[in-house]
N, C-alpha and C positions, 0 to 999 in steps of 0.2 A: 504494500500500500504506500501511496505517496503521502507526504506531509499534509497536503490538502485533503486527501481522502480520510486520513486519521482525524483531522480537525472536524470534518463534516460528521464523521461517526461519533466523535466525542460530543459534539453539539447536539446531535440527535438523542444520544443517551441522556445528556443533561436535561433536554426538553422533556423526556419521559419522566425523569425524577421530579422535575418541577411540576409537571401536570399531576403526578401522583400526590405530591405534597399539597397542592391546591385542593384536589378532590378530597383527600383525607381530612384536611383542615376544615373544609366547608362542612363535611359530614359530621365531624366532631363538634364543631360549633353549634350546628342545628340540634344534635342530640343532647349536648350539655344544656343549651338554652331551654329545651323542653323539660329538663329536670331542675331548672332554676339555677344553673351553675354557669360559670365562665371558665375558660382554660386556666387562668391564674388561680382561681379558687379551687379548682379541681386538682391542680398541682399541689396545693397546700394539703388537701385531703389525702392525696397519695403519700405525701411526706409524713403526715400524722399517722397514717396507717403503718408506715415503715418504722417510725421511731417511737410511736406510742404517745400517750398523754405527756405533755412537756410544756415548759415555758415558751413564750413567743420567741425569745432570744435563741433557743435551740432550733426552732423552726427556721428562723432567719439564717442561721449558720448552715443548716442542712440544705436549704434551698439556694444558698449563696446570693441572698438578696438583703436589702436593708431592713432593720427592725421596724422602721416606720412603714415600709411597704407591707410587712407582715401584719402590723396593727390594722391597716385598712382592710386587708383580706379577711382577717379574723373578725373584724367588726361586721363585714358583710355576711360572713358565714354564721355568726351569732344571730344577726337580724333575720336570717332566713331559716334558722333552726337546725343547721347542720352540726354546729359545735357549741360548746359552752366554755366559759372560763370558770374554773373551779379552784378553790383553795387547795394547795398542796398539803397532803397529810404529813409529809416529811419536813416541810418548812412553811411555817405560817405566813411568812412574808412573800412566798412565791405563789403564783397563779398558774395553773396548768390549763392548756387548751385540750379539751376532751370531746370526743364524739358524743353526739346525742344518738338516740335510736334512729332518727331520720338520717343522720350522717353515716352511721354504720350501714344502714340499708342501702343508701345511695352508693357507697363504695362497693358493697357486695354486688349490687346490680351492675355497676360499671365493669367489674371484673368478669361477670358472666357475659355481658354484652361484648367485651373484648374477646373472650374465648369463642363465642359464637361467630363473631366477625372473622376471626382467624380461621375457623372451620370453613366458613363460606368462601374465603379467599383462596385457601390452600388445599382443601381436602381432595379436590379432583386433580391437583397438579401431580404429575409423576414424581416420585421421591427424588430421582436424580436431578430433576429440574429445580425442585425446591431446595435441595442441597446447594446447587449452583447459585441460586438466588441468594441464599443465606451467605454463602462465601463472598459473592460479589458485594452485597451490602456491608459485610464486615470490612472488606477492602475500602469501600467508600468511606465508612465511618472512621477507619484508621487514618485515612488520608486527611479527612476533615480535622481530626484531633491533631495530627501533625502540623496542619496549617494554623493551629491555635484556636479553632472553634471549640467552645466548651459544651459539654453535655449537661442537660438540665437534671440529670440523675447522678 
């Protein structure tokens, strides 16, 4: 292949990734909005699921965002009934962000929706093609990390 043919092929591959990103992002935003969530608030819920009830400062560190940003996200999640702020049993000065029943149910539902969507996307794909897709995506992600892009997880 010539340099020009390589560039055209690389551009076409990037176009596919960009289209995939836009389609998945649009689908995610519609689904989250139907549940009364935003991507940022959902990211906080995923973080809280991973690290458990904790002070907002710990959430900010885990998410690599400012404590002020976390305060706004938690305020929104408290107002919509997904989390509460509870006194820490170990330190009376500390306040823990904790799931409500609604928050736990929402995260459980998101996990199941993600599993089902994965089945819809990949169940009929031949195993060797899926393995190739996974390997290719791993390569792309490694390159993005090497270029200095940060992962939200």
